[in-house]
N, C-alpha and C positions, 0 to 999 in steps of 0.2 A: 147455523142459526135457525131457530124455529120460525115458521111462517108468520105467526102472530107477532113475534118479536121484531121481525123484519118490517112488517107493516107499521107497527108502532114507532120503530126507529125512523122510517121514512117520513111518517106523519110528523114526528118531533122535529126532524131536520127541516121539513117544509114550513112548519109553524115558526121555527127559529128564524129562518131566512125571511119569511114574510114579516115577522115582528121587527127585525132589524131594518128591512127596507121601508116598511110603513113608518117606523119611528123616525128614521133619518128624513124621509120624504115629508112626513108631517111636520117635523121640526123646521125644515127650511121653508115649507109653504107658509106656516104660521109666521115665521120670522119675516118672510117676504111681504106678507100682508101687513104686519106691524110697520115695516119700513115705508110701505106705500101710504099707510094712514098718517105716519109721521111727516112725510113729504107734503101731503095734502094740507096738514095743519100748518106746516111752515109756510106754504104758499099763501094760505089764508091770512096768517100773521103778517106776511110781507105786504099784502094788499091793504090791510088795516093801517100799517105804518105809512105806506104811500099816501093814503087818504088823509091821514093826520098831517103830513107835511104839506099837502096841497091846501088844506083848510086852515092850518095854524102857522105853517112855516117853521114849526118846531120839530126837530128830530130828537129821537129818544135813544138812550143807552141804558142797558141793563146787563152788565157783564156777568157771566159770559154768554148770556142767552141772546141779547140784542145789541148790536153794534152798528150804528148808522152814522156816517160821517161824509162830509163833502169830498168829492173825488177830483183828482187831477186829470182824470181821463176826459177826452173830448168826444167820446161816443158811448152809446149804451152797450152793455154786455148782457147776453142772455143768462137765464137762471142756470146755475150749476149746483148739483148736489154732491157732497162727498162726506166721507167719514174722517173725523179728526179726533185727536186726543188732546185734552187740556188738563193741566195740573191743578189739582184741588188743594189749596193751601190748608183747608180745614182738615184734610185727610193726609197730612204729612206729604204734600206734593205728589200724591198718587195720581197717575194718569187715568182719566176717565173718558170713555168713548162718547162722541157726539155726532149727530148728523147735522151738517151745516148747509144752509142755503146761501149762496153768494150771488149777488146781482148788482149791476151798475145801471141806474135809471136816471132819466132827465125829468126833472120836475120844475116847471116854470123857468126854464133856461138854465137850471143849475143841476149838475150831475152829482149823484149821491151813490156811495158804496154801501150796500146793505149786506150785513152778516147776521143771519138769524140761525140760532142753534137750538137743538133739542137733545136732551140727555138720552143716551141709549140704555142707561142703567134702569130707568123706569120701564122701558120696553122689555128689557131682558127679564126683569122681575115679573112683569105681566106674562111674558112668554113662559117662564117657569111655572107660574101659577096656573096656566092653562095646560101646558104640555105635560108636566109631570103627572097630574091626576089622569090625563088622557092616556099616557103611557102605562100607568098603573092599571087602568081599566082594561086596556088592550092586553096587557100581560096576564091579568086575571082571567079574561075571557079565553085566551089561548090555552092557559093551563087547565081551566075547567073543561074546555072543548077537548083537550088531549085525553083527560081521564074519562070523560063521557064516551069518547070514541073508542078508547081502550076497553071500556066495559061493554059497549055494544059489539065490538069485534069478538070479545070473549064469548058473548052470548050467541052471536051469529055462528061462530065456529065450534060451538059446543057439540052440536050433533055430528059435525064432521070428525071431531076428535074421538067421539064415542065410536063412530063407525070405523075409524082407523084402528082403534084399539081392538075392536071386534075382528077386523081383518088380520091384525097381527097375531091374535090368539087362536085364529081359526086353523083347524087341521083337517085334512081330507080323511083322516082316520075316524073322525067323529061322524056319527050317524045324523046328527042334526044339520039342517041347512043353515047357511050363513044369513042371519037376520040383521038387516041394516035399518037404522032408524030413518024414518021419512023426515024431510026437511021442507021448509017453505021457500027454499031457494032452488030455482030451476036447474042450475048447473050442478048442484050437489045431488039432486034427484037423478039427473042423467048419469052422473058418475056412479051412483048406487046401482042403477039399472045395468050399466055396463059391467061393473064388478060382479054383480049377482049372476048375470048370464055367463060370464067367464068362469066363475068358480063352480057353477052348476055343470058346465061342460067339462071342466078339468076334473071335477069330482066323479063324473060318469066314466071318464077315461081312466082315472085312477082305480076305480072299482073294477073295471074290465081288465086292466093290467094286473091288478092284485089277484083277481079270480083266475086269470090265465096262468100266472106264476104258480099259484097253489095247485091248480089242476094239472099243470105240466109236471110239477114235482111228484104229485101222487101217481100220475100215469107212468112216470119214469121208474118209480120205485119197484114196481112188479117185474118189468123186464130185466132190470138190473139185478134183482135177486135171483131170477131164473138163470141169467147168464153166469152169475157168480157160482151158483150150485153146479151147473154143468161143467164149468172150468175146474171146480174142486174135484169132481168125479174124474175128469181127464188127468188131473195131476196124480190121482191114485193109480192110473193105468200104467202098463208097462210099455212106454213109448220111447223112441230114440231121443238122445240128449238134446239135439237141436229143436225138436218139436216141443219137448218139455220146457225148454227155455222160452220159446215163443208163447206157449200156453201160460207160463208163470208171469211173463211180462203183461199179457192180456189180463190175467187175473188181478194183478196189482193195479192196472189202469182202471178196471171195473170197480175195485175197492175204493180208489180215490174218487171216482165219479159218484159212487154210492154215498160216500162221506160228504162230498160237495152238495149233492142233492138234498141230503138230510139237513145240512147246515142252512141251505137256502130255504127249505121248507120251515125250519125253525125260525129264521128271521121273518118270514112271512107271517107265521102264527103270532110272533111277538108284536109285529106291526099291527096286526088285526086285533090285538088285545084278546087273544083266545085263552090266555092263562088267567084264570080267576082264583078265588080262594086265598086271599092274602093272610099271612100269619106273622106273628112276631118271631123273628129269627135272629139269633146271635151269629153274626158273620164270623167272628173270631173262633167260636166253637166249631163252626162248619169247616173252617180252614184246618183246625186241629184234627178233625175227623178225616178229612181228605188227605192230610199229610201222612196219617197212619196208613191209609190205603195205598199211597204211592211210596211208602218207605223203601220197598224193594227196588223200585226204579231209581230212587235217589242214591241208594247204596251202590247200584251198578256203576254210577259215575263218581262215586265217592264224594257226594255233595253233602256238605255240613248244613244241617237244618237248625236254625235258631228260632225259638218261639218265645215271644213276649206277649202273652195273652192274659195280662193281669186285669184288664177292664173289659166289660161287655159292650159291644157295639150292636145294639138291637135295631132292626129295621122291620117295616111291614111290607112283605112281598110274598109272591108265590113260592112255595118250597122247591118246586121243580126248577124254576128260574134261578133261585138262589144256588142250588146245587150246580147248575150249568155255569153260572157266573164264577163260582169258586174253582170248579174243575178246569175251566178254560184258563184262568189266571195261573193256576198251579202247573198245568201242562205247558203253558208258555214259559214259565220260569224254569222248568226242567229241560224243555226242548232246546232253549236258547242258552242254557248254562254251559259251563266249561268243565272239564275233568278237574276234580278236586276243588270245585267251586263252592259257593255258599247261597243259601236261601234264608232270608230273614222275614218273619211274619210278626207284625206289631199290631196289637189291637188296643184302641183307646175308646173312650166313651163316645167320641164324635166321629171316629173314622177307623178303618182298618187298612193297613198297607202291606204289600209284599214286595220285597226287593231281591234281586238276584244278580250275581256276577255274570259276565258275558262279554259282548262286544265292548271294545275300549272307548268307542265314541258314542256320544248321545244320539238318540234317534229323533226324528221329527215328531213332536208331541201331537200333531194334528193328523199327519198322514198315517200313522200306525193304526188308527182306529177306522180307517177307510177300508172298504171291501177289496179283497184280492191284493192287498199290499203285503209283500213278502220281503223278508230280510235273510236271504241265504238259507231258506228252510224248505223242506218238502211239504209243508202244510199248505192248505188251500187259501190261506190269507183271510179267513173269515172268523177266526177265533176271537180276536180283539174287537172286531166289528160287532159280533154277537154280544160281547161284554158291554160295549157301548150302548147297544140297543136295549139290553136288559136294564141297565142303569137308567136310561131315559124313561122307560116305561114304568119304573118303580120309584121315581122321584129321587134317584141317586145321581151322583156324578163320579166319573172316573178320571183321574188326572195322572199324567205321566211326568216323571222327572228323572234326572240323572245326577247323582251326587256320590262322591267318594268311590267312583268306579263301579257303582251299582245302578241297575235300572229298576226304578220303583213305580208301582202303580198304587194309587191311593183311592179307596172307595169311601165317599163321604156323602152326607145329605146334600141334596141339590141346592138348597138355599144358602149353604155356607160359602 
């Protein structure tokens, strides 16, 4: 869940709980106040009735609100309030709630039972008349507060989101520094400072490491070439068989090291974006050209080559990188193929794919593009890693799949 969504959700839950609590509390407080007011009025009415009896000796009845009659009791009983229900004949004997004051008093030597009642329906109506508008105003205030707070949160976090997007899109291969937008929030500015310092340090370390890798590859190339030439001369000499075998083994190792060094140097150049001069290139036509060049190698393993190059798949990239991309994919299809196998190249307007027979099981579509990952081959494990890096630098994507017993690599545009 996004941070802002989490904040808004927490705020909404808090407002809902507050609204429920305040609503119930407000309802019972107002109801309690009405009941107290009703009891005070009943007490006042009782005093008026007592005064009337003292002055006139006449008791009054007004059913069901007032019921005063002589009592058989021989002592006074204090005031008691309670809620009762009385049937209303006018409303089909429907029970209606009342608050009743009951009391037994002595007036001029005579005991009287006082029953004075007040309808709760009027109080409930008044309660609704007050509480419902109050509840509506509270609900409106909470809803308005939620959306205002949501808008303010979006405004406050706008700079943070822009900085986060800048960090996500930042690459150490870029020459520009990471520029983060300043904020009027202290914590955000502190975070920007920490991130900027960290990226600057990592950028320097990255450049030093990249420079070391490139320099090391260049420096290794000369001695490797010299060693290779000397070993070739020794192979031409008339030496004993055992010495010749050792020299040949050393020569093969130097060749593999030379190839590994060139591959690492190529990866470094690609990462450093040292290949400029993009051109419109038809990947399908390039595959066709390379297939003709490797025809002899395919025939040596009796591999059937199927071409379906009816549509052009044109991309904008460096011609040298395009040649390396196609060359590595073809070499991978030939090297890992079987005797009497197949290679199928299909070109569409939006992608080009190459499929080959080989291992019976599918490979890990993520691992195969990592450096130095090998599958029972004498290669250095950098061919597909170079393919992946070329695609990334050229706005393309390479995808591996296994279907119908064939290993397929699709080259398509990165946004697809």
